[in-house]
C-alpha positions, 0 to 999 in steps of 0.5 A: 673822864679817866680813872686817873686825876687830870692836869685841870687845876680848880679856879680860886672860887671853886676851891673856897665853894668846896673849902666852904663846906668841908674845911681847908685841905689838911695835906698836899694829898687833899689838895693843899700846898706840899709840906715836908711831912706830905713827903713821909706819909699820907694823911685822911685817907680812911677818914676822907673815905668815910665822908663819901656822903658829902659828895652831893653836897659838894657838887651842889657847893660848886653848882651854887657858886659857879653854875656848873662843875668843872674838871679842875673842881671835880679833881678837887672833890675827888682829892678831898673824899678820895673817890676815883674821878671817874665815879665822881663824874658818873654822880655829877652827870646822873642829875639834871640840875648839874652840868659838867659843860660850862654854862652861864650862872643863871639858868631859867627852868621852864617846866614842860610837864603835864600840868604846864603843857596843858596851861601853854608851856610849850608856847611859853618855852618858845617865846622865851627862847626866842627873847632870851637870846645868848647875849642875854646871859641866860640859859633856858632849859625844859625841865620835867614837872618843878611841882607847882602844877596848881599855878601852872605854867611855871618856871624856876630861876636859880643863879649861882655866885657868891653874893647870894649868901644868907643876909643878901637879898635873893632874887625879888618879887616881880610884877605880882604876887604870882613870883616867889623868891626864896633863898635855898642852900643846905641845912647846917651840920648836925651833931651825930653818930658819924656821917655828916661829920667834917662839915665846917661851915655853911655851904655857899646859897644861890639865888632862886625865883620862882615864877607861877603862874608864868607869862613870858614877860614875868619869867624874863623878868624873874631870870634878869632882875638885878639881885638889889631887887627888893624882896617881899613876902612870897604867896602862900601855897595853894590850899583851897580848903583854908578856912573851912571849920577846924574839923574838916581838916586834919593835916592842913589845919595849920596851914594859912592859919599859922605862921609857918616860920614862927616856933611859938605860933606852931605851939599855939595851934597844938604843935608838940603835943604828939611829941609829948604823948609819944615820950608819955607812951614810950616807942612800943606804944607809939608803933602799937598806935600807928598799927592799930590806926591803920596808917599805910604809906602815902607814896604810893605803895600803901605798905603798913607804917607800923609793920615798917616802924616794927621791923626797923626797931627790931633789928640788932644792928646799930646804928638805926637811921630814919630818911625823909622822903621829900623827893616828891617828882610824880608829875602833878604831884606837890602835897608835900611841898604844901605841908613843907613850905605851910607847916614845916614844923610838924614835919620835924615833929613827926621825924622826931616821933618816927626817929624816937620810936624806931630807934634812931638819933640821926634823920635825914631829910631828902629834898627836892633841888627844885623846892627853894622855898620848901628848903628855907622853911624847913632849914629854919625850922630845923634850926629853931627847933634845936635852939629851943632843945627840940632837937639835938642831945636831949629832946625836951628834956628826956634824955633822948638824943635826935638831929636832922640833915637835909641833903637837897636832890639835884633833879632825879626822878628816879631818887623817890625810889627808896633805895636809889634816894639812900645811894643818892645820899651816900654819894653814889649814882642815885640807882635802885638797889636789888631787894632783898635785903630790905631797908628795915635791914640794911639800909642807908650806910648799911644799917637798919632804916625807915623811910616815909614820905612827908604826908606819911609822917605828918599822919602821925601827929592825928594819930598820937593826939586823937588816938589810934581808934578815933583816927582808924574811924576816919575813911574805910576800914581798908583805907584809914585817915584822911588823904591829901589829894593834888587836883590840877589841869582843867579844873578851877580851882586847883590845889590840894585837897584833904578828903577822908579816904572814901570819898569818890572822884566825882566828889573831890573834882565838885570841890575843885569845879571840873569843867563841862568838857571834861575828856579824862582824869589822870589818877597817880601821875605819869606812873597811874592810869586815865579813867573817864568821865563816865566813871567818877563814881570811883571810891578815892580808896587803895582798894577802890582804884585797884578794883576800877583797874587803876591806882590811887598813887601818890594822889594826883588828879589831873583833869583834862577837857577834851581841848587838850591833844591825848596823843601829844600829852602821852607822848610827853609821858613816855618822853618824861620816863625815857629822860628819867629812866637811871638805865641800870637794867636793859627792860626800862633803859631800852624800853622807855626809848621803844616806847617813845619811838613808837609813840612818836611814829603814832602821834598823828596816826588813828585805827589800822594805820597805828595797829602795829605800833600799838601791838609793839607797845603792849609787847614792850610794856609788858616786858617793863612791868615784867622784868624792870627792877624798880617801879620806874620801869614796872609802871612807865607804860600804865598810863598809856595802856589805860588810855588806849584801852579805856579812852580809845586814844588811837581809834 
């Protein structure tokens, strides 16, 4: 792809997909038919450059309608947004869900990550590939974690096409309630302070079908079902504690009890009580409550939320932005998906409170592209809240303006890093930025930005309803409040569990029904570490796991029995990091490749035969940990190191 525009032209379908998002072009400089006026001046250059952030939604528009992004279509997007073709090509090829080469309109993604691997994903994928030949019109792609670990193995079918608009039935339920069908698409354009302007209409929606737990027959049926297949209600996400007494659950108490599509039902179960109290307290007092409660980030970094909010609110530069990071791509993590699918209004309310406290009037929800049902639920919640005066120019009649725009990710683990996420929203490759400056000073669009994940934000609601002192009494002095844990693997009842900080790993696994032949437990996901079966007394707190030489991370708890081949599991972790490295810095770009190569060599060797490669792994791991720009490279060696040192994986 050159820096110049090519001779390729977009098809009518590709042009229509882009115009549905950006509106029709106003001059030949943007791709319209030439007129006499265009010979005298060029129009729209600065305005178009201000819409660079529409690049990712435009690529989604093409991918949703056609199934891939042609050179002519990419050129047309570049003309519309005044983006150099080489830069747009770099963005389009950055994301796993996009393709710049022709492919069928239907793509079947088969998860091959940790939980699904344990559940037989390799055999599932091989069988599906053998049965779905080229004549089927379905492309089978091996995918990293789809966030459905509690129902592994899992597949996701995405079907492009204009016929999959809102109002047209998406792919239907198949065989039993293991298959869910939803429509996915970006949120409606919202009024704001400049960014996001120019969106004239809702984008074309693609049809999706999630199959979990998947068998070859179910996966193939989901991929080949006619578009007219009937749509039935999909099953709720897995919360094994549903039905327990209300005081037992704080964050999950509405899931399985309240209708997630009903704003009235949400309010009947205590919804919007916290926002009303926030308005009564004022921004400074809300931040003080969050600080006194001891809330820290639930994404793994455990940074004090109150300090982050205060630092953003104090910045004199305006506007301020709020970004909700819902791009949970850590293998084994699915708690944010459960919250968005089962209690979407809670996230909308929590984002409104966070924005009010930090002086933001626009919020962005960056949502995983692999979460079609969460997308549909949150989109509906935002639209209903806007209609009822809970978002918009005058929230709850308090004279405060705030609105939320959804931005879909497209399959990039690195975009879970906050500055990479900002770059993705802005229309650049999702590569991390060097710090300082920190996001609270210069974040999204170069303005002060507060970024939190879904679980962190939802914790703000009980802080305001029960008070900071009562919230801080839950858990331990250093790790306050409840915590969500994603339990999967070799357990009888996988799912999301809510426990107060301080519960032990053994207590959590007892709730989930751990098997007798337990071999190891992975804490924190692929970026975490393994612990032995005799270490189940580890307290599940940030400080407790640190003292034990491991990490709590985002709350992943993945159990493996002795039937799981540990060397193959470590190799899959290495493949994951090699695949997901953005390639910006040498230690990570080269180190993840060298780590995978060494693990391939020693996959079937032990003892002295593997000693040299283990020494090399240690050297590469130290280099990545010490010199990588972001957390991906810094943690890519953690799980392998812990398996070697704690589990004796190659002895």
